[in-house]
N, C-alpha and C positions, 0 to 999 in steps of 0.2 A: 712351892716352886714359883720363882719370880719370872713371869713371862713379860718381857719388855714389848713395846709396840711392834718393833721389827720381828721379834720372835713370835709375837702373837699372829702377825700376818702369815709367817711361815707355817705356824701351827694349823691355822685354818686352811691354808693352801694345801697342806698334806691331807687334811680331812676331806677337802673337796676332791682331790685326786683319788683318794681311796673310795669315795662315794661313786665317782664316775666309773672306776674299775669294777666296783660291785654291780652297778647297773648294767655295764657291758657284759659281765659274766651271766647275769640273769637273762639279758636279751639273747645272748648266744645260746644259753641252755634252752630257751623257749623256741629259738629258730632251728635247733638241731633236729634231725630226723629226716627220713627220706622224703623226696618231693612227690606230692600226690598228683597224678595225671589230671589234666583239665577235664571238666565235665562237658565235653563237646557233644555228647549224645547219650541216650539211655543205654547204649551198648558201646563200650570202649574195649577194643581188643589190642592191647599192647603187645601181646605175645604172638599175634598172628595165628592163633589156633583155629579160627573160624574162617570159612570162605565168605566171599562177598554176599552170596545168596543166603547163606545161613545167618549172617549178621543182619541182613535186611529183613529176613523173616522174623527173627527175634525182636528187632526194633519195632516192626509193625504190631506185634502182639503187645509189647509194653506200652506203645502209644495208645492202643485200644483200651487197655486197663486205665491209663491215666486220663484219657478223654472221657471215659465213663464215670470218673470220679470214684473208682474203687480203691486205688492205691497208686503210689508212684514207686515203681520197681525199676532198678537199674542193674546192669551186669557189667562187671569189670573183670577182664581176663588180663591179669598183671604179669609182668616179667618176673617180679619178685617183690619182697616186702621191705627191702632196704635194711635188713637186719632186725626189723621189729617182729614180734610175735604176730601170728596170724590175726589174733583177736584185736591187738592194738592197731594194726595197720587197717583192718576193716572199719573199726570205729573212727579212725582218723579220716578215712576216705568218705564215710557216710556223713560226718560232720562238715567236711570241706565242701562236699557236693550239695549240702543242705537238702537232702532228700525228704520228701513228704510235705504236705501242706501244714502250715504253721498252726492252724486251728484244729488239726486232726492227728498230726504226727504219724502219718500213715506211710512212712518210707520203708523200703526194703532193699538192701544191697546184697546182690549175689556176687561174691568175690571168688574168682578161680585163679589159682597160681599153679600152672602146669609144671613148672620146674620143681615144685615141692610136692606134687600130687596132692595139693591141699585145696580146700574150699571152705568158705565161711558164709553163713547167712546172718546179716546184721539187721535186726528187726527194730523198727521204731516203736515208741511207747503205744501208739494207737493200734498196732497190729499184734501186740503180745497176747491179747486174748484169743486170737484165732490162729496164731503161729507160736505156740509155747516152745520152750527150749527142747522138750522131748520130741515134739513133732518135727522140728527143724533138724535135729540129729538123725531122726529116722530117714528123712529125705536125703540127707547127705550120705548116709550109708549106702544108698543106691547110686548116688552121683559119683562118688570116689572111684568105684571099680570101673565105671564107664570112662572116667578121665584117665585112669591108669592104662586102660586097654585101647585108647585112641578113639573112643566114642563120645567125645565131649558134647557134640551137637545133640545126639540122641539123649544123653543124660540130662542136658539142660532143658530139652523139650519136655521130658517127663516131669522134671522139677516144676516148670511153669504150669503144666497141667494141674499139678497138685496145689500150687499157689492159687491159681484161678478158682479151683474148686472150693477153697475155704474163705476167700476174700468176701467181705460183705457186699451186697448188691450196691451198685452206684446209684446215685440220685439222678434221675432223668433231668435233662435240661428243662427248665421251666418254659412252658408254652408262652408265647407272646400274648399278653393280656391286653385287650382293647377296652378302653374306658368309654363312657358315654360321649366324651368329647372327641375320641378317635372315630367313633361310629357316626357322629353327627358333627362334622366340622363347623357347621353353621352355628352351633351353640357356643363356640369359642368366644366370639366377641361379646355375647350376652353375659357369659360367665365372667369375663374380665371386667366388664362395666359394673356388674353387681358387686364383685369382690372389692374393686378399687373405689366403689362409692363410699366406703367408710372414710376415705380421705377427704370427702366433701365436708365433714364436720370440723376440719381444722380451723377454718375462719372463726369458729365459735370460741376458740381459746383466746382470741384477741379481746373479746368483750361481748356484751349482749347484742350489739349491733351486727356482730359477725354472723348471727343466725340468718340474716337476710341473704347474703351471698351463699351461705351454706345451703339454704333452702333451694335457691335457684340451681346450684350445682347438683344437689341430690336429685331434684326433679328431672334434670336433663339426663343424668346417668341412669336412673331407674326407668325413665321413659324410653331411653334408647335401648336398654336391655330388653324391655318387654316388646318393643317394636321388632327388634331383631329376632327374638325367640319365637314369638307367635306370628311374625310376618304380618302384623296388623297395626295400622296407625291408631285404631281405636284403643287397642291394648296399650299402646305407648302413651297416649294421652291420659288414659285411666291411671296407669302407674305413676305418671308425673303428677297427676292431681292428688294421689294418695301420699306421695313423697313430700310435696311442697310444704304442708303445714307442720311436718314432724320437727324439723330444726327450730321452727318458731316456738313450738311447745317446749323443746329442750332448752331453748334460750331463757325460759322462765327461771331456770335454776340459778342464773346469775343475779337474780333480783332478791331482795329481802323477803323472806317468807311472810312476815307480818305486814308488809306494805302491800301485799297482793290482795285484791278483793276475793271473796269466797269462790266465785266462778273460775277465776284464774288459778286458785290453789287446787281446785279439782282438776282443771285442765293440765296443770303441772304433774299431778299424780298419774293421770292418764298417759301423758307424754312419756313419763319415766317408765311406766309399765310397758309401753310400746317400744321404748328404747331397749329394754332388756330382751324383748322378743326378737327385735330386729338383729340385735347383736348375736343372740343365740343362733338365729337362722343363718346369718352370713358365715359365722365361724363354722357351723356344722356343715354347710355346703363346701367351704374351702377344705376342711379337714377330711370330709367324706370322700371327695373326689380323689384326694391323695391316697387314702386307705384303699379305695376301690382300685386304683391303678396298681397298688402293691399287692392286691389279692387278699387283703386283710379284712376281717369283719368290721362292720361300721359302728358297733356299740361303743368301742373305746373312744371314738371321735365324738359321739353324742355325750358321753360322760365328761370328756374334756371340755366341750363347749358349754355343757350345763354348769360346770364349776366356775368357768370364766364368767358366764352370765350371772351366776349367783354372786360372784364377787362384785360385779357392776351394780347389782341390786342393793348390796350392802352399802355401797357408796351413795346411791341415789335415794335410798330410803333410810335416813339416819334416825336415831332414837330407838324406841322399843322394837320396831320391826327389824332394825339392823342386828339387834342382839339375837333374835331367833334365826335370822338369816345366816348369821355367823355360825351358830350352832349347826344349821343345816349344811353349811359349807364345810365345816370340819368333819361332819359325818360323811359327806361326799368324798372327802379326801381319804378318810379311813376305808370307805367302801371300795374306792378305786384301787388303792394300794393293795389291800388284801385280795381283791379279785384278780389282779394281775399276778400277784405272788402265788396264789393258789392255782391259777390256771397253768402257769409255767411248771409248777411242781407236780401237777397231776397229769400232764401230757404223756409221760412215759408209762403211767400206771393205768390210765383210763382213756379209751379211744374217744370218749365224749366228756371232756373235762368241764365244759361250760356249766352244766347244772350243779355239780357239787361245789364248783368254785363260787357260783352265785350264792349257794346256801351258806358256805363258809364266810363269804364277805358280808352277807346279810346278818349272820349271827354276831360276828365281830362288831359290825357297825351298831347293831342294837345294844350290845353290851356297853360299847363305848358311849353311845348316846345316853343310856340310862346312867352311866357314871357321870357324864357331864351334867345331867339334870340334878342328880344327887349332890354333886359338888356345888352347884349354884345354891341349893337349899342349905348346904352345910355352911356356906359363907354367911348365910343369914342367921346362923346360930343353931340350926337343927343338928342333932346328933343322935346316934343310936348305938347299940351294942356297947353300952358302958361308956358313951362319950367318944367312941372311935369313929373314924371316917369310913362310912359304908362304901363310898364311891371307890375307894382303893381296892375293895374286893372285886368290883365289876371291872375295873381297869385290869386287875390281875387275870381275871377269867378271859377277857378279850385277848390279852397277850398269850395266854396258854393255848387258846384256839389257833392263833396265828403262828405260834412257834414251830409246830411240825412242818408247816408249809415252807417256812423260812429255812429250816434245816435241810429239807429235801432239795429246795432250789440251790442252796449252797453246795450240797453234795453233788448234784448233777453238774454244776458249773466247774467244780474241781475235777470230777472224774471224767468229764467229756462224754463222747458218744458211746465209748465202750462201756462205761458204768451205766449210762442210760439204758443201753440195750440189755445188759445183764439184769438190772433191776426190773425191767419190764418182763423178762423171762421169769424171774423169781416171783413177781406179782401174779403171773399167770399160772403158778403152781409148779414151776420147773426148778425149785430150789428149796432149801430148808433154812431154819434159823441160823445154823452154823454157816451156811453159804452166804447169808446176808452179812454176818459178822466178818467173815473172811474177805468179802468184797469191800466192806467199809475199811478194813485195815489196809487192803491193797491200794485202794484209792488214796488213802491218807499217805501211804508210803510213796506212791508215785508223785503226789503233789510235793512232798518234801524233797524228793530227789530232783524234781524239775526246778524247784526254787534254789536248791543248793548248787546244782551243776549248771543250770541254765542251758542244758542240751536236750535234744529230742531223741537221742539214742543212749541207752544206759547199759549196754552190754548184753541185751537180750538177743538170743539166737543160739547158733551152734557152729562149731568148726571141726573139720577133719583134715588130717594130713598124715603122710607117711613119715 
């Protein structure tokens, strides 16, 4: 077929027109359907089936549930479904209204259609464990006769009683936590001076003569912090005297190691050791106040500060010491990672997870450290087990110890609070092996549906109509 230039333009013009028509048809199909009423309140009465007093009473109950963090429940008394099936219309309303908190999917829609003598409970993923389809159907079997006989308010009240009885308890609002800086406002300036005193060493990056202004700045900041904290000029002068020589000692790192006389080489080592201690102390103070304000334990901050200080020590003490310090740093990273992983995984199973988490982290770290030691020996030519690398065995053992905690943490992150609660019940003796397997399958299915549909309601619930 010979398509000349003009014919070619017409050909592509028709292709473009057909494409636009196709897109318009798709858009029209997507826009088709009844209009969903706006979510102006937790109780929307399109049909006018409730009095003002009844609507206000239901609204107060639903707000109480929402404020307590138990669930987000909404009631829609609709004029009709616009030709859709009751289930389709309820799902559309629930998704349009975006019921439930995104991290819990704890939305529940109570749809009433008086013109159809129909009702539907649309249950979010997070509530399907406490409101299964059979239970929702049982509740509606009581609501529908009340709706048919003109007793909608009474039927709704009994329904909400049953909903409230099965909803998980809400998390109480966290109490305002006061830190040491809140209780002692006079400590604020001292804390700020101490934290920002780390910036006093910046002049040292210019050259070794920068240690002189750095020493003066550090002395002023430490002295001022001690003066404010203890309200004593003597404490201020003492802290300034301690701070003044430190940058001068740290400045020795800018000089050639072999050009320094023996006393200055020892002074340099002392200064570097003090630098690691100072760095650890200031970082621990900074992170510790933040953890205390958040109500968290302080040991993660100490671990974090210790690893940073160890990294500084590796930089300040090159050569053979740095090799062992690097091994210690790697072991610290292993320990911290496994500790946090095991702690998170054991929280639903053990009311006191710190001790087993510490044991697991220590075991993994010991196995990994032994593997690192054997690896360093193997690089020197040492072999065992027929010339094979023994270090790989200990690496594998460390991975096997950490693997169950990683799988548990992944399981809880996918399954959410419902899975966490059920696993805790199973661990306490409230289930069987079959129950655990069924729960795992259910969590996996829910995760797949969530990823595939991108919604928080998947048709869970029940519906009744004449």
